[in-house]
C-alpha positions in Angstrom: -0.1 0.1 0.0 2.0 3.6 -1.0 2.9 5.6 2.2 2.4 9.1 2.6 5.0 11.7 2.7 5.9 13.3 5.7 7.0 16.5 5.4 8.8 18.3 8.9 6.8 21.2 10.7 9.3 24.1 10.7 10.3 24.6 14.2 9.4 28.5 15.1 9.4 28.1 19.1 12.4 30.2 21.0 12.8 27.3 23.2 13.3 25.1 19.7 16.3 27.0 18.4 19.4 24.9 19.5 18.2 21.8 18.3 17.6 24.2 14.9 21.0 25.0 15.6 22.5 22.0 15.5 20.4 20.5 13.0 19.1 17.7 14.7 16.0 15.9 13.5 12.8 17.5 16.4 11.5 12.9 15.7 13.7 11.4 12.8 12.3 7.7 12.4 14.8 5.5 11.2 12.4 2.4 11.3 13.9 0.2 8.6 10.6 1.4 6.6 11.8 4.7 6.5 14.0 7.0 4.4 14.3 10.5 6.4 15.8 12.7 3.7 17.7 16.5 3.9 17.4 18.9 1.1 17.6 22.8 0.6 15.2 22.7 -2.7 12.8 25.3 -2.6 9.5 23.6 -3.6 9.0 25.3 -7.3 12.6 24.9 -7.7 13.2 22.8 -10.7 15.6 20.4 -8.6 12.4 21.0 -6.2 9.7 20.1 -8.1 11.4 16.6 -10.0 12.5 15.4 -6.7 8.7 15.4 -5.7 7.8 13.8 -7.8 11.3 10.9 -6.6 9.3 10.8 -3.7 5.9 9.3 -4.8 7.7 7.1 -7.3 10.0 5.9 -4.2 6.9 5.3 -2.1 4.8 3.5 -4.3 7.7 1.2 -6.2 9.3 0.2 -2.4 6.9 0.7 -0.4 8.7 3.0 2.2 8.3 6.0 3.3 10.0 8.6 2.8 10.7 11.6 6.2 11.3 14.9 4.3 12.8 17.3 6.2 13.9 21.0 4.7 16.8 22.0 5.8 18.0 25.6 4.7 22.1 25.7 2.9 23.3 27.1 5.5 22.1 25.0 8.2 23.0 21.9 6.6 26.8 23.4 5.9 27.9 25.1 8.9 25.9 22.1 10.7 26.6 19.8 9.0 30.0 17.6 11.2 28.4 17.6 14.0 25.0 16.4 12.9 26.1 13.7 10.1 28.5 11.8 13.2 25.2 11.7 16.1 22.6 8.9 15.1 20.4 12.2 14.2 22.5 12.2 11.2 19.9 11.3 7.4 20.0 8.5 5.5 20.4 11.0 2.1 20.9 14.4 2.1 21.6 16.8 -0.8 25.4 18.3 -0.8 27.6 20.7 -1.3 29.9 19.4 -3.3 34.4 20.6 -3.3 37.2 20.7 -0.3 35.9 22.5 2.0 32.8 20.5 2.1 32.5 17.6 1.1 35.9 16.5 0.1 36.6 17.4 4.5 33.4 15.5 5.2 34.4 12.2 3.4 38.4 12.9 4.7 37.0 13.3 8.4 35.0 9.7 8.0 31.1 11.2 8.3 30.3 10.0 4.6 29.8 6.3 3.0 31.6 5.7 0.2 29.0 4.8 -2.3 32.2 2.8 -5.0 29.9 -0.6 -4.8 26.5 1.3 -5.1 28.3 3.2 -8.5 28.8 0.0 -9.7 25.7 -1.9 -9.4 23.5 0.9 -10.8 25.8 2.1 -13.1 25.4 6.1 -12.2 29.6 6.6 -14.1 27.6 5.9 -17.3 25.6 8.6 -16.8 28.0 11.0 -15.6 30.5 12.7 -18.2 34.6 12.5 -16.5 33.8 16.2 -15.3 30.9 15.8 -13.7 32.7 12.9 -11.2 35.5 14.9 -10.9 33.2 16.9 -8.0 31.9 13.7 -6.5 35.0 11.8 -5.9 37.9 12.4 -3.0 40.7 11.0 -1.9 42.3 10.1 1.7 43.1 13.8 2.2 39.3 15.0 0.6 40.6 16.1 -2.6 38.4 16.1 -5.3 38.9 14.2 -8.5 40.8 10.9 -7.9 39.3 8.2 -4.2 36.1 6.8 -3.8 32.6 8.6 -4.6 30.9 10.6 -1.8 28.2 11.8 -3.8 26.0 11.4 -6.8 25.0 14.2 -9.0 21.8 14.5 -11.1 21.7 18.0 -12.1 24.6 20.4 -13.9 25.3 24.4 -13.6 27.8 26.3 -16.3 28.6 30.0 -17.1 27.6 30.8 -20.6 26.8 34.3 -22.6 22.7 35.9 -21.8 22.0 38.3 -24.6 19.3 40.2 -25.0 17.7 39.2 -27.9 15.7 42.8 -29.4 18.6 45.2 -28.0 21.0 43.2 -31.1 18.0 43.8 -33.5 17.9 47.0 -33.1 21.7 47.5 -33.3 22.1 45.6 -35.8 24.6 43.1 -34.2 24.1 39.1 -34.9 25.6 36.6 -32.1 29.0 36.1 -31.8 31.0 32.8 -33.2 34.1 34.2 -31.9 36.9 36.7 -29.2 37.1 38.9 -32.2 33.4 39.2 -33.4 31.9 39.7 -29.1 34.9 42.0 -28.8 33.1 43.8 -32.3 29.9 43.6 -30.5 30.5 45.2 -27.4 32.7 47.4 -29.6 29.2 49.0 -31.2 27.1 49.1 -28.7 30.1 51.3 -25.8 30.1 54.1 -29.6 26.1 53.9 -29.2 26.9 54.5 -25.7 25.8 51.9 -24.2 27.6 49.8 -21.8 27.4 46.3 -23.1 28.5 44.1 -20.3 26.0 44.2 -16.6 29.0 43.1 -14.6 29.8 42.7 -10.5 33.0 43.3 -8.9 31.5 42.7 -5.1 30.7 38.7 -5.9 30.7 36.9 -8.4 29.9 37.7 -12.0 33.3 39.7 -12.8 35.7 36.8 -11.3 33.7 33.9 -13.5 34.4 36.0 -16.3 38.1 36.8 -15.4 38.3 33.0 -15.8 36.6 32.6 -18.7 38.7 34.2 -20.5 42.0 31.9 -19.0 40.4 29.7 -20.2 40.3 30.5 -24.3 43.9 30.4 -23.2 44.2 27.3 -21.0 44.0 23.2 -21.3 42.5 20.6 -19.1 46.1 20.4 -17.7 45.9 24.0 -16.3 43.1 23.7 -15.8 43.6 20.8 -13.6 47.1 22.4 -12.3 45.6 25.4 -11.2 41.5 23.3 -9.2 43.6 20.0 -8.6 46.8 21.3 -7.4 48.8 18.8 -10.4 51.4 21.7 -11.0 52.5 25.3 -10.0 50.4 27.6 -11.8 51.9 30.5 -13.0 50.1 33.7 -12.3 52.0 35.5 -15.0 51.4 32.8 -17.4 49.3 33.2 -20.4 46.4 32.4 -19.1 46.3 34.7 -16.5 47.6 37.6 -17.4 45.5 37.5 -20.5 42.5 37.5 -18.3 43.6 39.9 -16.0 44.8 42.4 -18.9 41.7 41.8 -20.8 39.7 43.1 -17.6 41.6 45.5 -18.1 41.8 47.1 -21.6 37.7 46.4 -21.2 37.2 48.2 -19.0 38.9 51.1 -20.3 36.8 50.5 -23.9 33.7 51.4 -22.0 32.5 47.5 -22.1 32.8 46.8 -18.1 31.2 50.1 -16.4 33.7 50.7 -13.2 30.4 51.2 -11.3 31.3 47.7 -11.4 33.0 47.1 -8.4 30.5 48.2 -5.6 28.1 46.3 -7.4 26.9 43.1 -6.5 25.0 39.3 -8.7 21.5 41.2 -8.1 22.7 44.3 -9.2 24.0 42.3 -12.5 21.4 40.0 -12.6 18.5 42.5 -12.9 20.0 45.3 -14.9 20.2 43.3 -18.0 16.6 42.2 -17.1 15.6 46.1 -17.1 17.0 46.2 -20.2 20.0 48.8 -19.4 22.8 46.0 -20.2 22.5 44.8 -23.8 24.5 41.6 -22.5 25.3 39.3 -18.9 27.8 36.6 -18.7 26.5 34.5 -15.7 25.5 31.0 -15.2 22.7 28.8 -15.5 20.8 29.3 -12.0 19.7 32.9 -13.8 17.0 30.8 -15.7 14.1 30.7 -13.7 14.2 34.6 -12.7 15.0 35.7 -16.7 12.6 33.4 -17.3 9.6 34.6 -15.6 10.9 38.7 -15.3 12.0 39.7 -18.7 9.7 41.2 -20.3 12.4 41.5 -23.1 13.2 38.4 -25.5 16.8 37.1 -24.7 18.8 34.0 -25.9 22.0 32.3 -24.4 25.2 31.4 -25.9 28.7 30.0 -25.1 31.5 32.4 -24.4 33.5 32.7 -28.3 36.3 31.4 -28.4 36.8 28.8 -25.6 36.7 25.6 -25.7 36.2 25.4 -21.8 33.6 26.9 -19.5 32.7 27.7 -16.4 30.3 24.8 -14.6 30.0 21.6 -12.7 27.9 18.9 -11.4 25.1 20.4 -8.9 25.2 19.7 -5.4 25.3 16.0 -4.5 23.3 13.1 -3.1 25.1 11.5 -0.1 24.8 9.2 2.1 26.4 10.1 6.4 28.1 7.0 6.9 25.6 7.0 10.4 22.6 5.6 7.7 20.7 3.9 9.2 18.9 2.6 5.8 21.5 3.1 3.4 19.7 0.9 0.7 17.0 3.1 0.7 19.7 6.5 0.3 20.3 4.4 -3.1 16.9 3.3 -4.5 16.2 7.4 -4.7 19.6 8.1 -5.5 18.8 6.1 -8.7 15.7 7.1 -9.0 16.5 11.0 -9.9 18.2 9.3 -12.2 15.6 8.1 -14.7 14.8 9.7 -17.3 11.9 11.5 -16.8 12.6 12.4 -13.1 15.8 14.3 -15.2 13.3 15.7 -17.7 11.1 16.7 -15.3 14.4 19.0 -13.8 15.2 19.6 -17.8 11.9 21.1 -18.8 11.8 23.3 -15.5 14.6 24.9 -15.4 17.3 23.3 -14.5 20.5 21.2 -16.1 19.1 17.5 -16.0 22.3 15.0 -16.8 20.9 12.2 -18.0 18.1 13.7 -19.7 16.7 12.4 -23.0 17.2 15.4 -25.3 13.5 13.9 -26.8 11.8 14.2 -23.1 12.4 18.4 -23.2 9.9 20.2 -24.8 10.3 24.1 -23.9 12.7 25.5 -26.4 15.2 27.8 -24.0 15.3 25.3 -22.1 16.5 22.5 -24.9 18.6 25.4 -25.8 20.3 25.7 -21.5 20.5 21.9 -21.7 22.2 21.7 -25.2 24.6 23.7 -24.3 25.7 22.2 -21.1 25.9 18.8 -23.2 28.1 20.6 -25.5 30.2 21.6 -22.5 30.5 17.9 -21.2 30.9 15.7 -24.2 34.0 17.8 -25.0 34.7 17.6 -21.7 34.4 21.5 -21.0 32.7 21.9 -17.7 36.1 23.7 -15.5 34.7 24.8 -12.2 35.3 27.3 -10.0 37.4 30.2 -10.0 37.3 30.5 -6.3 37.4 26.9 -5.9 41.1 26.6 -4.8 41.2 27.1 -0.9 38.6 28.6 1.7 39.7 33.0 0.8 40.4 33.4 -3.1 36.5 34.3 -3.7 36.7 37.0 -1.5 40.8 37.2 -2.5 39.5 37.3 -6.0 36.7 39.9 -6.3 38.8 42.3 -4.5 42.2 42.5 -6.8 39.1 42.7 -9.7 38.3 45.3 -7.9 40.7 47.9 -7.7 41.7 46.3 -10.8 38.5 48.4 -11.7 39.1 51.6 -9.9 42.3 51.4 -11.1 44.7 52.0 -7.6 46.3 48.6 -9.7 47.1 47.6 -13.0 46.7 44.4 -14.3 50.6 43.6 -13.4 50.2 43.8 -9.9 46.7 42.6 -9.2 48.4 38.9 -10.6 50.7 39.6 -8.6 48.8 39.2 -5.8 45.9 36.8 -7.1 49.3 34.6 -7.6 50.7 34.8 -3.9 47.1 34.7 -2.3 46.9 32.1 -4.3 49.4 29.9 -3.2 49.4 30.5 0.3 46.1 29.0 0.1 46.7 26.1 -1.3 50.5 25.3 1.0 47.4 25.6 3.5 45.5 23.0 1.9 48.6 20.8 0.2 51.7 21.0 2.7 
């Protein structure tokens, strides 16, 4: 007989504050026929919609009950180590990928190795090599090798969004080379329009900087930068080109110096409002533009690059102290099925194993096709701030100095190189 999901009630009482802060369940069941599941996706997000359907299928097929507890991202991040080391650990949770998160917990023995389950269910055959990188960690918690400690079922990447109406009004076509891209931006600048919606107080400009480096890079360089396989020369052609180009584009009026104090939300909403015709940012903006933007818009991969910033999405991980691991594996497998992957794709997400024929929305098709193009050519290159715990803030600060003219390109990349190396040395010794 089908059993109904138990959705945990939000705890608002002050007297239960300590329990919320510790991440402890207010009454999680650990019966052998109950799967205790945590994730932090909203109910109307692509993943929230798809996973709700997966819960229904799971309960129908197994006869088990899913006890779903919605946690915030910050709640899981800040309390994971202590909760997963207790009897309150769930059977399955969504967890962030990367050395400082899943890698750290795996090195502490708090996550279960999924190697046998991966082999049994064939999940490795559904994930491109670059998507597997963030699912595997060695004994030191460094991604890219070792055992599987998570399984992603969606992806994310950075691409170019453009305002089709503004392009048409200016008589411009989608560029296919970097030279053409610069010509398009110059045409807008000549008309008194700053072409790029940017923000240097948060991630967008840092991702553009990294993308520019990737136009001169290969997979070996990415592995050196992200996985510490070799030294990274911050005065080499990759980073020199990136930093000098950001300065050049600012001087030419392609990027406003005002971006120094702007955040990602500022840049995104300015693109939505038609202030700027181009925005280079992540697939996570797709739903915002679909629902909030009046102008017609489209996307294309960054011209002149085989690789782009991106990764597999956050992962399903199974705590070492989970009491119903087999049920967790069954649920993971359901989320990898074509019908669940199609739900992710048709609701604005980027599935990792969807049948493209199942995707009906035209913009979703474009979004997924671009991602598939990247994965097919091993073009997922992760994010510029991943190598160290402090590099996100350091990169933003350096690029702010570049935009406001307090440091030139050479000084900024020298500073970034020293900060990067110090952070890597703290990790690998």
